Backbone bond lengths (Angstrom), bond angles and torsions (degrees), N, CA, C in turn:
res aa  C-N    CA-C-N  psi(-1)  N-CA   C-N-CA  omega(-1)  CA-C   N-CA-C  phi
1 M - - - 1.450 - - 1.507 112.63 -
2 F 1.358 115.73 -45.20 1.451 120.72 179.99 1.508 111.91 -62.59
3 K 1.336 117.55 -40.68 1.454 122.02 -179.80 1.528 109.30 -64.65
4 K 1.332 115.57 -41.29 1.460 119.46 -179.93 1.516 111.54 -64.21
5 L 1.347 117.65 -37.14 1.457 123.02 177.61 1.530 109.57 -63.45
6 I 1.337 115.97 -47.95 1.484 120.78 -178.72 1.516 108.71 -61.07
7 F 1.352 118.09 -45.90 1.445 121.55 -179.77 1.540 110.70 -59.92
8 T 1.314 116.80 -43.11 1.471 120.35 -179.41 1.531 110.77 -62.30
9 V 1.346 117.20 -43.83 1.446 122.48 179.62 1.530 110.82 -63.26
10 L 1.329 116.09 -46.10 1.470 120.16 179.57 1.484 111.85 -65.87
11 F 1.333 118.49 -42.15 1.437 121.70 179.20 1.545 109.83 -63.00
12 S 1.311 118.04 -42.78 1.473 122.77 177.49 1.528 110.76 -59.53
13 L 1.316 115.60 -42.07 1.497 118.60 179.33 1.494 111.07 -65.74
14 I 1.343 118.09 -41.15 1.437 120.88 179.30 1.550 110.91 -63.87
15 I 1.311 116.48 -45.82 1.477 120.16 178.78 1.539 108.97 -61.81
16 F 1.324 118.99 -46.17 1.423 122.23 -177.89 1.575 111.50 -61.24
17 S 1.318 114.59 -42.55 1.455 118.07 -176.43 1.547 110.86 -73.02
18 A 1.292 118.76 -20.71 1.443 122.99 -178.39 1.548 112.23 -79.09
19 K 1.328 118.85 -17.83 1.456 122.92 -179.85 1.505 109.10 -65.48
20 S 1.347 116.64 139.91 1.468 118.53 178.71 1.470 111.37 -104.53
21 N 1.296 115.39 168.52 1.476 124.66 179.84 1.522 114.15 60.36
22 L 1.333 117.49 29.29 1.437 120.18 173.88 1.498 109.38 -89.52
23 P 1.343 116.72 135.96 1.473 116.54 174.47 1.483 112.81 -65.13
24 L 1.323 117.17 146.82 1.465 119.54 176.87 1.506 109.08 -95.61
25 T 1.280 116.19 118.59 1.442 122.86 -179.70 1.523 107.94 -128.89
26 I 1.316 115.58 133.99 1.463 119.78 173.13 1.494 106.39 -86.86
27 N 1.347 117.46 121.15 1.453 119.25 -179.88 1.524 110.29 -103.78
28 F 1.343 114.30 136.11 1.437 121.17 179.12 1.521 110.35 -107.88
29 S 1.270 118.25 -21.01 1.458 123.41 174.82 1.521 106.14 -157.34
30 P 1.305 117.86 170.80 1.488 118.06 -178.50 1.531 114.15 -61.50
31 T 1.321 118.03 -21.26 1.468 119.76 -179.14 1.502 113.57 -112.13
32 E 1.271 118.37 -0.03 1.478 121.14 -175.23 1.539 110.63 -125.52
33 G 1.281 118.11 136.77 1.443 121.72 176.71 1.487 110.77 -160.38
34 F 1.335 116.21 172.98 1.451 122.38 177.65 1.514 109.33 -126.40
35 P 1.320 119.79 126.39 1.478 121.95 -179.26 1.525 109.91 -76.55
36 L 1.320 115.29 90.87 1.493 121.26 -178.31 1.499 112.29 -72.71
37 S 1.320 115.50 -40.65 1.479 120.02 -179.67 1.545 106.96 -149.60
38 V 1.299 114.33 100.88 1.472 120.11 178.09 1.527 107.29 -129.82
39 E 1.322 115.48 135.73 1.468 119.97 -178.15 1.545 110.50 -55.44
40 N 1.300 117.68 140.44 1.448 124.97 -178.38 1.517 113.58 65.52
41 T 1.287 118.63 16.76 1.451 120.55 176.55 1.538 107.12 -125.31
42 N 1.297 115.99 126.93 1.421 121.18 178.84 1.510 111.70 -92.25
43 T 1.326 116.19 106.40 1.451 121.63 174.46 1.522 106.73 -102.46
44 V 1.313 115.89 129.36 1.470 119.64 176.38 1.507 111.02 -117.24
45 V 1.306 115.49 160.79 1.477 121.60 176.89 1.515 106.15 -110.73
46 F 1.358 115.05 124.87 1.464 121.71 179.48 1.512 108.82 -105.60
47 C 1.310 117.53 130.90 1.438 122.80 172.45 1.533 106.58 -137.84
48 D 1.321 116.75 122.29 1.442 122.04 -176.12 1.531 111.08 -58.68
49 S 1.313 118.58 138.40 1.461 121.46 -177.19 1.547 111.74 -67.71
50 S 1.339 117.59 -16.42 1.451 120.83 179.14 1.526 111.42 -85.00
51 E 1.335 119.74 -2.67 1.449 122.31 -179.63 1.548 110.77 -66.00
52 L 1.308 114.15 154.97 1.454 120.19 174.94 1.510 109.85 -70.08
53 E 1.348 115.28 159.37 1.472 122.51 -170.06 1.552 111.54 -59.41
54 V 1.326 118.59 -38.41 1.447 119.44 -177.86 1.533 112.15 -64.26
55 V 1.302 117.93 -32.38 1.464 122.49 177.59 1.545 110.06 -70.39
56 K 1.352 115.20 -41.69 1.472 119.81 177.50 1.526 110.53 -64.37
57 I 1.293 118.29 -38.44 1.473 123.66 179.80 1.574 106.89 -65.80
58 A 1.310 116.65 -47.29 1.462 121.19 -179.55 1.533 110.07 -59.01
59 A 1.325 119.13 -42.40 1.451 124.53 178.29 1.533 111.52 -62.10
60 T 1.323 115.85 -42.28 1.482 121.62 176.86 1.485 109.46 -63.39
61 L 1.319 117.73 -48.01 1.483 121.76 178.96 1.527 111.54 -60.09
62 F 1.331 116.34 -39.99 1.439 119.29 179.69 1.556 111.65 -62.14
63 C 1.324 117.39 -39.90 1.457 118.81 174.99 1.536 111.27 -59.66
64 S 1.298 116.61 -41.10 1.458 120.90 178.81 1.523 110.65 -68.00
65 D 1.317 117.32 -35.99 1.480 120.81 178.37 1.547 111.29 -65.42
66 V 1.328 115.63 -41.58 1.489 118.76 176.07 1.519 110.26 -62.31
67 E 1.323 115.45 -41.66 1.477 118.34 178.40 1.533 112.67 -63.32
68 M 1.318 116.99 -40.36 1.489 119.94 177.63 1.496 112.66 -57.45
69 V 1.371 115.27 -36.73 1.451 119.24 -175.97 1.525 112.75 -87.83
70 T 1.296 118.27 -34.89 1.460 122.40 -175.31 1.492 118.54 -107.63
71 G 1.339 115.35 -18.58 1.444 119.24 -175.71 1.537 111.99 83.27
72 R 1.301 117.98 -0.56 1.480 123.19 178.20 1.529 108.78 -122.30
73 K 1.287 116.12 127.85 1.462 120.20 -175.76 1.567 106.89 -101.72
74 P 1.344 117.22 118.67 1.478 117.41 176.10 1.515 110.30 -69.44
75 R 1.335 113.79 149.78 1.467 120.62 176.80 1.502 109.74 -74.12
76 L 1.325 116.57 134.51 1.476 122.85 172.77 1.523 106.55 -91.98
77 I 1.324 116.38 121.64 1.453 120.20 -179.80 1.555 109.68 -123.07
78 H 1.334 113.46 155.39 1.470 120.72 177.18 1.520 111.38 -123.74
79 N 1.324 117.68 7.10 1.457 123.72 -176.35 1.524 111.22 -118.45
80 L 1.305 117.13 125.29 1.469 120.42 -178.86 1.545 111.92 -62.91
81 D 1.297 118.02 -23.11 1.497 121.99 178.86 1.524 111.23 -65.67
82 S 1.342 118.66 -21.48 1.462 121.87 -174.79 1.510 114.33 -97.62
83 L 1.369 116.78 10.61 1.471 119.98 -178.43 1.512 110.26 -67.63
84 T 1.355 116.66 146.78 1.431 122.45 179.33 1.514 108.70 -116.40
85 E 1.317 118.21 -174.45 1.477 121.43 -176.22 1.550 112.93 -64.92
86 N 1.295 118.09 -26.29 1.482 122.49 175.73 1.518 108.58 -124.88
87 V 1.339 115.01 126.11 1.448 119.16 -175.94 1.526 110.08 -139.59
88 V 1.305 114.78 139.01 1.453 121.57 170.82 1.548 104.66 -96.60
89 I 1.274 118.29 121.50 1.453 122.13 -178.41 1.544 107.02 -106.86
90 I 1.340 116.72 119.21 1.450 122.27 -177.91 1.513 106.76 -115.78
91 G 1.321 116.85 128.73 1.486 119.15 176.55 1.487 114.31 177.92
92 S 1.313 112.71 163.63 1.466 120.07 177.26 1.532 108.75 -97.71
93 I 1.348 115.46 149.65 1.458 118.83 -171.73 1.534 112.46 -68.61
94 D 1.307 116.23 -15.78 1.504 117.03 -179.99 1.558 111.45 -96.24
95 K 1.276 119.98 -16.24 1.488 121.02 -176.25 1.517 114.36 -112.55
96 S 1.312 120.36 -33.21 1.468 124.13 -171.14 1.559 107.78 -82.54
97 Q 1.306 114.81 115.24 1.467 120.39 175.31 1.537 111.71 -63.60
98 L 1.328 116.50 -37.27 1.461 120.74 -178.84 1.538 111.20 -66.61
99 I 1.331 118.26 -40.71 1.413 120.83 176.41 1.538 110.48 -66.53
100 K 1.303 117.66 -37.05 1.459 121.12 175.50 1.526 110.31 -62.28
101 Q 1.284 118.63 -40.79 1.488 124.00 178.31 1.510 109.73 -63.51
102 L 1.290 118.36 -41.45 1.478 122.24 179.87 1.533 110.93 -64.84
103 V 1.329 115.26 -37.99 1.506 120.61 179.07 1.543 107.08 -67.13
104 I 1.311 117.04 -48.83 1.477 119.95 -178.38 1.539 111.08 -61.09
105 A 1.334 117.14 -35.95 1.487 121.34 -179.41 1.493 111.51 -77.04
106 G 1.354 119.23 -5.25 1.426 122.11 -178.95 1.502 115.60 76.23
107 K 1.319 116.30 18.47 1.489 121.10 -179.59 1.511 112.42 -95.89
108 L 1.330 117.23 -9.58 1.485 121.57 -178.59 1.506 108.36 -144.94
109 N 1.316 115.20 128.29 1.509 119.75 -178.86 1.533 105.77 -106.54
110 T 1.343 115.71 114.24 1.481 120.75 179.89 1.518 112.13 -107.61
111 D 1.336 118.62 20.85 1.443 120.98 -178.74 1.566 112.51 -57.58
112 S 1.342 116.37 -34.75 1.448 121.15 -179.12 1.542 111.53 -70.20
113 L 1.340 117.98 -12.93 1.449 122.53 -178.79 1.535 112.65 -101.16
114 T 1.301 115.86 -29.67 1.455 120.41 -172.19 1.548 111.54 -61.77
115 G 1.341 113.84 128.45 1.467 118.81 -178.14 1.532 117.74 74.90
116 K 1.321 115.79 6.64 1.488 120.85 -178.03 1.501 109.98 -106.29
117 W 1.341 114.25 163.26 1.431 119.77 178.32 1.592 108.25 -111.71
118 E 1.285 114.04 137.98 1.466 123.06 170.99 1.556 112.95 52.27
119 R 1.323 115.91 44.25 1.425 121.88 177.16 1.562 108.63 -114.20
120 F 1.324 115.24 156.98 1.451 120.04 178.81 1.510 112.18 -146.21
121 L 1.301 115.83 163.06 1.452 122.65 170.09 1.464 109.08 -136.58
122 V 1.333 115.65 147.26 1.464 122.30 176.42 1.550 104.61 -124.24
123 Q 1.312 115.75 122.91 1.475 120.52 -174.89 1.469 111.53 -146.13
124 T 1.334 117.83 143.08 1.438 121.07 172.69 1.531 107.10 -90.05
125 V 1.325 115.03 142.59 1.453 121.87 175.66 1.499 110.62 -127.11
126 E 1.318 119.19 121.50 1.434 121.53 178.10 1.512 109.76 -84.98
127 A 1.309 116.24 137.06 1.518 122.74 177.62 1.534 110.36 47.38
128 P 1.317 119.58 57.90 1.462 119.29 -178.67 1.523 113.48 -68.86
129 M 1.329 115.82 -23.82 1.514 119.18 177.79 1.538 107.67 -162.23
130 S 1.268 115.88 171.38 1.467 120.25 179.42 1.515 112.63 -59.61
131 G 1.364 115.38 130.88 1.428 120.92 179.15 1.534 116.00 87.07
132 V 1.295 116.55 -7.30 1.476 120.68 177.67 1.517 108.41 -116.30
133 L 1.362 114.48 124.46 1.445 119.71 -178.25 1.538 111.94 -86.06
134 H 1.374 114.99 -44.46 1.429 120.01 -175.52 1.539 109.69 -135.89
135 A 1.311 116.79 140.88 1.444 121.27 172.45 1.503 110.35 -131.47
136 L 1.311 115.99 139.63 1.432 122.32 169.32 1.575 103.75 -105.44
137 V 1.321 114.41 115.02 1.442 118.94 -176.66 1.532 109.14 -102.46
138 I 1.341 115.29 125.12 1.471 122.14 174.26 1.494 104.79 -114.13
139 A 1.349 117.12 100.94 1.435 121.58 -174.94 1.539 108.86 -116.76
140 G 1.360 113.26 138.24 1.451 117.61 178.58 1.492 112.20 -120.84
141 S 1.346 114.11 156.96 1.486 117.92 178.58 1.497 111.09 -70.86
142 D 1.303 117.92 -24.04 1.452 125.25 178.05 1.523 108.99 -154.05
143 R 1.286 118.08 -172.78 1.467 121.37 -175.57 1.549 111.36 -64.72
144 R 1.312 117.28 -41.84 1.479 117.77 179.73 1.526 111.81 -70.71
145 G 1.310 117.18 -39.47 1.466 118.95 175.50 1.502 112.90 -59.55
146 T 1.325 117.07 -39.23 1.461 121.98 178.04 1.514 109.10 -63.47
147 A 1.317 117.27 -48.19 1.505 121.39 179.95 1.504 110.97 -61.94
148 Y 1.337 118.08 -39.01 1.440 121.33 178.30 1.523 110.96 -63.73
149 G 1.343 115.59 -40.73 1.466 119.15 176.61 1.528 113.57 -62.96
150 V 1.301 115.30 -41.61 1.482 120.19 178.35 1.548 109.65 -61.09
151 F 1.334 115.54 -45.86 1.450 118.77 -177.32 1.532 111.00 -69.77
152 E 1.338 117.99 -29.21 1.454 119.87 176.93 1.538 110.55 -67.56
153 V 1.363 116.88 -40.64 1.453 117.86 176.72 1.502 110.30 -66.21
154 S 1.329 118.84 -39.63 1.480 121.73 175.37 1.535 110.01 -57.62
155 K 1.298 116.86 -42.60 1.446 121.81 178.78 1.547 109.66 -61.40
156 S 1.325 115.90 -39.24 1.507 119.09 -177.33 1.519 111.65 -69.55
157 I 1.340 119.44 -20.84 1.474 120.08 176.35 1.506 113.41 -95.30
158 G 1.366 115.11 2.51 1.480 118.78 172.68 1.498 114.75 109.21
159 V 1.347 117.79 10.42 1.463 117.51 -179.88 1.529 106.84 -102.99
160 S 1.344 115.26 111.41 1.433 121.97 179.25 1.521 112.26 -66.25
161 P 1.287 118.87 140.01 1.463 121.51 176.47 1.557 110.73 -59.14
162 W 1.345 115.62 -16.33 1.461 119.76 -176.95 1.539 112.70 -90.97
163 Y 1.323 119.45 2.08 1.468 118.79 -172.70 1.540 112.60 -60.53
164 W 1.299 116.90 -34.18 1.506 119.49 -178.44 1.555 109.65 -79.76
165 W 1.301 115.77 -44.26 1.485 118.61 -175.53 1.505 115.52 -79.88
166 A 1.330 115.77 -37.88 1.485 119.86 -173.68 1.497 114.82 -120.59
167 D 1.381 116.24 17.90 1.463 119.47 175.10 1.562 112.89 58.27
168 V 1.301 118.95 37.31 1.459 122.40 174.73 1.487 105.85 -89.08
169 T 1.345 115.04 95.91 1.460 120.56 -173.41 1.530 110.16 -79.46
170 P 1.340 117.91 130.01 1.472 119.24 176.51 1.532 111.00 -68.46
171 K 1.321 114.80 152.77 1.464 119.59 179.26 1.514 108.17 -86.88
172 N 1.330 117.70 129.69 1.446 123.83 177.66 1.523 108.29 -74.63
173 M 1.357 116.36 119.53 1.440 121.24 -174.87 1.512 112.78 -87.95
174 I 1.295 117.78 -23.00 1.457 122.75 -178.62 1.553 108.58 -119.51
175 R 1.305 114.47 118.94 1.507 117.27 -176.59 1.534 109.48 -112.33
C-alpha cells in the first residue's frame, strides 16, 4: 500500500511538471502566492544601487535562475521609478532604502533579522507602495544573509545550488 501511494505521488508530480505553459508561482500557503513569471505580466527584480556587490551579484543570478526555469528573464532594476505591479525586492536591512521604507510603513517586520548574522526572510507584501500590487521581499540581516535568501528562493523554483559547479541543470517548466 505504501509503495503504491509513493508511486502515485511521484507519477502525479512527473505528469504535473511535464505540462507546458503553466505560470510559475511561488506558493507560501494554499491561498497565497507570488506571480514570479506569468504571461503578459511584467515582474521586475529591484536591488538598491547602494547594496554591496554580493547582493547585486545574487540579484543578477536570480534573474538568470528565473529565466532558466521559465524562459523569461525578469528585468533587474535599481531605480524606484521603474517598478511594475509585481516586483521582487532584494536587499539587506542596513543598505536597502526601499526595505527601510517598508519597515517604517509597517509593511515588513525585520525584528528577526536585527542584530543577527547571515539571516534572511522571504515575505510577500500586498500593495507595498503606490503602483505596485504585489512584492516578494527577500531581506537579509547582512549581505550574506541576503544572498542566502535569494538562493533559497531559487532553490524553491527548481534551481539547484549545484547548477554552476556540478552541471545540475534546472528543468524548464514553461516551454
